C-alpha positions in Angstrom: 0.0 0.0 0.0 1.1 3.6 -0.5 1.9 4.4 3.2 4.4 1.5 3.7 7.2 3.2 1.9 7.8 5.7 4.7 6.8 3.6 7.7 10.3 3.0 8.9 11.2 6.7 8.8 8.0 7.5 10.8 8.7 5.0 13.5 12.3 6.0 13.9 11.4 9.7 13.9 8.8 9.3 16.6 11.0 7.2 18.9 14.4 8.9 18.3 13.3 12.5 17.9 9.8 13.4 19.0 9.7 11.3 22.1 13.3 12.2 23.0 12.8 16.0 22.9 11.1 16.4 26.3 13.4 13.8 28.1 15.4 16.4 30.1 12.3 18.3 31.3 10.6 15.0 32.3 13.7 14.1 34.3 13.1 17.1 36.5 9.4 17.9 36.5 6.2 16.0 36.6 4.3 17.1 33.5 0.5 17.4 33.6 -1.3 14.4 32.1 -3.1 16.7 29.7 0.3 17.9 28.3 1.4 14.3 27.9 -1.8 13.6 26.1 -1.3 16.5 23.7 2.2 15.2 23.0 0.8 11.8 22.2 -1.8 13.4 19.9 1.1 14.9 17.9 2.8 11.5 17.7 -0.5 9.8 16.6 -1.2 12.4 13.9 2.3 12.0 12.5 2.0 8.2 12.5 -1.5 7.8 11.0 -1.6 10.9 8.7 0.3 10.7 5.5 1.1 14.3 5.0 0.2 17.9 5.9 -3.5 18.8 5.8 -4.4 15.1 5.3 -6.8 13.3 7.5 -5.5 9.9 8.3 -7.5 7.1 9.9 -6.5 6.5 13.5 -7.1 2.7 13.6 -6.6 2.3 17.4 -6.0 4.3 20.6 -2.5 5.5 21.1 -2.2 3.7 24.4 -2.5 0.4 22.6 0.4 1.5 20.4 2.5 1.9 23.5 2.3 -1.8 24.4 5.5 -3.7 23.8 5.9 -5.3 20.4 5.7 -8.7 22.0 2.3 -7.8 23.4 1.0 -6.7 20.0 1.8 -3.0 20.2 4.5 -0.9 18.5 6.6 -0.1 21.5 6.0 3.6 21.6 6.4 5.3 25.0 3.4 6.2 27.2 4.7 9.7 28.0 3.0 9.9 31.4 4.5 6.6 32.6 7.9 7.4 31.1 7.8 10.8 32.9 7.2 9.0 36.3 9.9 6.4 35.5 12.5 9.2 34.9 11.6 11.0 38.1 11.7 7.7 40.0 15.4 7.6 39.3 15.7 10.9 41.3 13.9 9.2 44.2 16.3 6.2 44.0 19.3 8.6 44.2 17.8 10.2 47.2 17.5 6.9 48.9 20.9 5.6 48.1 23.0 8.8 48.1 22.4 10.3 51.5 25.6 12.4 51.3 24.8 14.2 48.1 24.0 17.9 48.2 20.5 17.6 46.7 19.6 14.8 49.2 20.8 16.8 52.2 18.9 19.9 51.1 15.6 18.1 50.4 15.9 16.0 53.5 16.5 19.0 55.7 13.5 20.8 54.3 10.9 18.1 53.7 11.7 14.9 55.7 14.3 15.7 58.4 13.2 12.8 60.7 11.8 10.3 58.2 12.9 8.1 55.4 12.1 9.3 51.9 9.5 6.6 51.4 7.7 7.7 54.6 7.9 11.4 53.8 4.8 13.7 53.4 4.2 16.3 50.7 3.6 19.3 52.9 1.8 22.5 52.1 4.5 24.8 50.8 6.5 22.4 48.7 8.4 23.3 45.5 7.4 21.9 42.2 10.6 19.9 42.1 9.8 18.2 45.4 6.2 17.5 44.4 7.5 15.9 41.2 9.9 13.6 43.0 7.5 12.8 45.8 4.9 11.6 43.3 7.1 8.6 42.4 7.0 7.1 45.9 4.3 4.6 44.9 6.2 3.1 42.1 9.3 2.9 44.2 7.5 1.1 46.9 6.2 -1.4 44.4 9.7 -2.1 43.0 11.9 -1.9 46.1 12.8 -5.1 48.0 14.7 -5.7 51.2 17.6 -8.1 51.2 17.5 -9.5 54.7 20.6 -8.9 56.8 20.4 -7.9 60.5 16.6 -7.5 60.1 16.7 -4.4 62.4 15.1 -2.1 59.8 12.6 -4.4 58.1 8.9 -4.4 59.1 7.3 -7.8 59.3 4.1 -6.8 57.6 4.7 -3.5 55.9 8.0 -4.1 54.0 8.7 -6.4 51.0 11.2 -9.0 52.1 9.9 -12.5 51.3 11.4 -13.8 48.0 9.2 -16.1 45.9 6.0 -14.4 47.1 3.6 -12.6 44.8 4.0 -9.2 46.5 7.0 -10.1 48.7 5.1 -9.2 51.9 4.0 -11.4 54.7 0.2 -11.6 54.8 -1.0 -11.4 58.3 -4.0 -10.1 60.3 -2.3 -10.3 63.7 -2.3 -6.8 65.1 0.6 -7.4 67.5 2.9 -8.1 64.5 2.4 -4.9 62.6 4.8 -2.8 64.6 7.5 -5.5 64.9 10.7 -5.8 63.0 11.8 -9.0 61.3 14.6 -9.5 63.9 12.1 -10.7 66.5 11.6 -13.8 64.4 15.3 -14.7 64.9 15.6 -14.0 68.7 13.7 -16.8 70.5 13.1 -14.6 73.6 11.7 -11.6 71.6 9.6 -13.9 69.5 8.0 -15.6 72.5 7.4 -12.3 74.3 6.2 -10.3 71.4 4.1 -12.7 69.2 2.2 -15.9 69.2 4.9 -18.5 68.2 2.3 -21.2 67.4 0.6 -18.9 64.9 4.0 -18.1 63.3 4.9 -21.7 63.0 1.5 -22.4 61.4 2.1 -19.7 58.8 5.7 -21.0 58.3 7.1 -17.5 58.8 9.8 -18.6 61.2 11.0 -21.3 58.8 11.2 -18.8 56.0 13.4 -16.4 58.1 15.7 -19.1 59.3 16.4 -20.2 55.7 17.0 -16.6 54.6 19.4 -16.0 57.4 21.4 -19.2 57.0 24.3 -17.2 55.5 26.5 -14.7 57.3 24.4 -11.6 58.5 25.0 -8.3 56.8 23.2 -4.9 56.9 19.7 -4.8 55.5 19.8 -3.7 51.8 17.1 -1.9 49.9 17.4 -3.1 46.3 15.4 -2.8 43.1 13.6 -6.0 42.3 13.2 -5.4 38.6 16.9 -5.8 37.8 19.2 -8.8 38.6 21.9 -6.3 39.7 19.6 -4.8 42.3 20.1 -1.3 40.8 17.3 0.9 39.6 16.7 1.3 35.8 14.2 3.5 34.0 13.4 0.7 31.7 12.3 -1.7 34.5 10.3 1.0 36.3 8.5 1.8 33.0 7.7 -1.8 32.5 6.4 -2.1 36.1 4.1 0.9 35.5 2.8 -0.7 32.3 2.0 -3.9 34.2 0.3 -2.3 37.1 -2.0 -0.3 34.8 -3.9 -3.6 34.6 -3.7 -3.8 30.8 -6.6 -6.1 29.7 -5.6 -6.4 26.1 -2.0 -7.5 26.9 -3.1 -10.0 29.5 -5.8 -11.4 27.2 -3.3 -12.0 24.5 -2.8 -15.7 24.2 0.7 -17.3 24.4 0.5 -18.3 20.7 -0.1 -14.7 19.6 2.8 -13.5 21.8 5.0 -16.0 20.1 3.7 -14.8 16.7 4.6 -11.2 17.4 8.0 -12.1 18.9 8.9 -14.1 15.7 7.5 -11.3 13.5 9.9 -8.7 14.8 12.8 -11.1 14.6 12.2 -11.8 10.9 15.0 -10.5 8.7 12.6 -8.4 6.5 12.4 -4.7 5.7 10.7 -2.9 8.6 7.9 -1.7 6.4 7.0 -5.3 5.7 7.0 -6.2 9.4 4.7 -3.3 10.1 2.3 -4.2 7.3 2.0 -7.7 8.6 1.4 -6.3 12.1 -1.4 -4.1 10.7 -2.9 -7.1 8.9 -2.9 -9.0 12.2 -4.9 -6.3 13.9 -7.1 -5.5 10.9 -5.7 -2.0 10.6 -5.9 -1.8 6.8 -8.3 0.4 4.8 -10.2 -2.5 3.2 -13.7 -1.7 1.8 -15.3 -3.5 4.8 -13.4 -1.4 7.3 -14.1 1.8 5.3 -17.8 1.0 5.2 -17.8 0.3 9.0 -16.4 3.8 9.4 -19.1 5.2 7.0 -16.5 6.3 4.5 -17.9 4.3 1.6 -21.2 2.8 0.8 -20.2 -0.3 -1.1 -17.9 -2.9 0.7 -17.6 -5.3 -2.2 -14.2 -6.4 -3.5 -13.1 -4.2 -6.4 -11.2 -7.1 -8.0 -13.8 -9.9 -8.1 -17.0 -8.2 -6.9 -18.2 -11.4 -5.3 -17.9 -10.7 -1.6 -17.1 -7.9 0.9 -13.4 -6.9 0.9 -12.3 -8.0 4.4 -8.8 -8.9 5.4 -9.4 -12.6 4.9 -11.0 -12.0 1.5 -8.2 -9.6 0.4 -5.3 -11.9 1.3 -6.8 -15.4 1.2 -10.3 -15.8 -0.4 -10.4 -13.5 -3.5 -9.9 -15.5 -6.7 -7.3 -13.0 -7.9 -5.4 -13.5 -4.6 -5.7 -17.3 -4.8 -4.2 -17.2 -8.3 -1.3 -15.0 -7.2 -0.5 -17.2 -4.2 -0.6 -20.4 -6.3 1.8 -18.9 -8.9 4.2 -17.6 -6.2 4.3 -21.0 -4.5 4.9 -22.8 -7.8 7.7 -20.4 -8.8 9.2 -20.8 -5.3 9.3 -24.6 -5.7 10.7 -24.5 -9.2 13.1 -21.6 -9.0 15.0 -23.3 -6.2 16.7 -25.6 -8.7 15.3 -24.7 -12.1 15.2 -21.7 -14.5 13.0 -21.4 -17.7 13.9 -19.7 -20.9 11.6 -18.8 -23.8 12.5 -18.2 -27.4 10.5 -16.8 -30.4 12.1 -16.6 -33.9 10.6 -14.3 -36.6 11.4 -13.6 -40.2 11.9 -10.1 -41.7 8.2 -9.6 -42.0 7.5 -10.6 -38.4 6.1 -14.0 -39.2 6.7 -16.8 -36.6 9.5 -19.3 -37.7 9.5 -21.3 -34.5 9.0 -20.9 -30.7 10.3 -23.0 -27.8 10.9 -23.2 -24.1 13.6 -25.0 -22.1 13.8 -26.0 -18.4 17.4 -25.6 -17.2 18.0 -27.8 -14.2 20.5 -26.8 -11.5 20.5 -23.3 -12.9 19.5 -20.8 -10.1 20.4 -17.5 -11.8 18.2 -15.6 -14.3 21.5 -14.1 -15.6 22.7 -17.6 -16.6 19.2 -18.6 -18.0 19.4 -15.5 -20.4 22.8 -16.6 -21.6 21.5 -20.1 -22.3 18.6 -18.6 -24.3 21.1 -16.6 -26.4 23.2 -19.7 -27.0 20.0 -21.7 -28.0 19.0 -18.9 -30.4 22.4 -18.8 -32.1 22.5 -22.6 -32.4 18.9 -22.7 -34.0 19.9 -20.0 -36.4 23.0 -21.9 -37.6 21.1 -25.2 -37.9 18.4 -23.6 -40.0 21.1 -21.9 -42.2 19.6 -18.5 -41.9 21.7 -15.9 -43.5 21.1 -13.0 -41.1 20.6 -13.8 -37.4 19.7 -11.0 -34.9 19.4 -12.1 -31.3 17.3 -9.8 -29.1 17.3 -10.0 -25.3 16.4 -7.8 -22.3 19.5 -8.7 -20.2 21.8 -5.9 -21.2 24.9 -7.4 -19.6 24.5 -10.7 -21.5 24.0 -8.9 -24.8 27.2 -6.9 -24.2 29.2 -10.0 -23.4 27.9 -11.7 -26.6 29.1 -8.7 -28.7 32.5 -8.4 -27.0 35.2 -10.9 -28.1 37.4 -10.3 -25.1 37.7 -13.3 -22.8 34.9 -13.3 -20.3 35.6 -14.0 -16.6 32.0 -14.0 -15.2 29.9 -16.9 -14.0 28.5 -17.4 -17.5 31.9 -17.5 -19.2 31.2 -21.1 -20.5 28.0 -20.1 -22.2 29.5 -16.9 -23.8 32.5 -18.9 -25.0 30.2 -21.4 -26.7 28.4 -18.6 -28.5 31.7 -17.1 -29.8 33.0 -20.5 -30.9 29.8 -21.4 -32.8 29.9 -18.0 -34.6 33.7 -18.4 -35.4 33.2 -22.0 -36.8 30.3 -20.9 -38.9 32.2 -18.0 -40.4 35.0 -20.2 -41.4 32.7 -22.4 -43.6 30.0 -19.9 -44.6 29.8 -16.2 -44.1 26.9 -15.2 -41.9 25.9 -12.0 -40.2 25.3 -12.3 -36.4 24.0 -9.3 -34.4 23.0 -9.0 -30.8 20.5 -6.3 -29.7 19.2 -5.2 -26.3 15.4 -4.6 -26.0 13.2 -3.8 -23.0 11.1 -6.6 -21.4 8.0 -4.8 -22.7 9.1 -5.4 -26.3 9.8 -9.1 -25.6 6.4 -10.0 -24.2 5.9 -13.3 -26.2 9.1 -14.9 -25.0 8.4 -13.8 -21.4 4.9 -15.2 -21.6 6.1 -18.5 -23.0 8.7 -18.8 -20.2 6.2 -17.9 -17.5 3.6 -20.4 -18.7 6.2 -23.2 -19.1 7.2 -22.6 -15.5 3.6 -22.9 -14.4 2.9 -26.0 -16.5 6.4 -27.6 -15.8 6.8 -28.5 -19.5 9.0 -27.8 -22.5 7.9 -27.5 -26.1 9.1 -26.8 -29.6 6.7 -25.5 -32.2 7.5 -24.7 -35.9 5.8 -21.7 -37.6 3.6 -21.0 -34.6 3.5 -20.3 -30.9 1.5 -21.8 -28.1 -2.2 -21.0 -27.7 -1.7 -18.9 -24.5 1.1 -16.9 -26.2 -1.0 -16.5 -29.3 -3.8 -14.9 -27.3 -1.3 -12.5 -25.7 0.1 -11.6 -29.2 -3.4 -10.9 -30.6 -4.2 -8.7 -27.6 -1.0 -6.7 -28.1 -1.7 -6.3 -31.8 -5.2 -5.0 -31.1 -3.9 -2.5 -28.5 -1.1 -1.1 -30.8 -1.8 2.4 -32.0 -2.4 3.1 -35.7 
């Protein structure tokens, strides 16, 4: 379709330029959601519209385009989520770099006696602090305690149990809510502070003893989304996407996820990958889709007129499509090890002298097949003792090699050498005129039609003073269409 030619440019421009421009501002300030929405509207218009002052069809909401490619989207950024992810990195730095100047300034003013995760916004806060403080929720969801001395980890409030869904100990016992994990290690504190039988029943004590089997160290607050334990904007963005409760991505079956994963790994031009992606989501302007959007009244297929032009009909059911697919499949099977050449010989008045086609086995190059056709034409001319022989072909390189007597070093050297030797032997016994002429493919329709049909029928033929029926029909049609 017309829009596929510039698809790669549009995708790269959106991801590398348009979405990158506000990165610095989003690293410092929390942008209003309305502003993020306006930016995404600009991206969507650039993606769906094909030029200035043109109204393109927005086939889906932009948030669906922001899903990862594995989940059926295009991997564009959700600007609001990306903004929070960039700011969350500032919060991570505050937590881990307590001696930095910015951390000391913010702590002295906004949370002098608390941890950043327990801080409150306040009434006279700066916009910078409001922006960083807004990332606390995502940090709490992604942070995880590596158990050490257990002096700083809350039993029920903090995430510290590996292998659990939310890494927190589920409990309804009020007396445990204010206790630290270290009471589960000290037998006396455990007996005094909590119901040991209840803990054993919940297997909490066993979990802790396994966790603390190694040498104790200080409690470490790490980022669960990365194996290194260090925060990354990428994993924070992914966490935000997941916690959005994305119904479409979760509803996507495993088979479809595998399909999209394989699609983007195919070694194809990106415009072809995106066209296949659009087909999979029915994002093409077929007549059925256009009628659904009330842009046309008739949804019938413009090629066959038998049924509505849906995606399935366009690429699978239409008789024209079926014929194209069958021909492509046949050519793919034959071309792997065979090539076809077609030859038509005419006299001075344009009358047919003979026509033939040959299947060349173990020849995989059209370049070589054209050289074989030239050799066959020269041989037939000599055997029929024609006085003037003019060989016309649409492969310019082959024609030039046939004209040039200099030793050829290409892959078709053997065929060119045979042609030169046949001409030289013939000139020794009888003087003949040989000429080679390059013509465009459009002027060699009959030979091309013969080769194409022979490929489809998998058969060779040799006919004197006539051509095959299917080629004759093509010749008559061309004669009728010629101008006076």
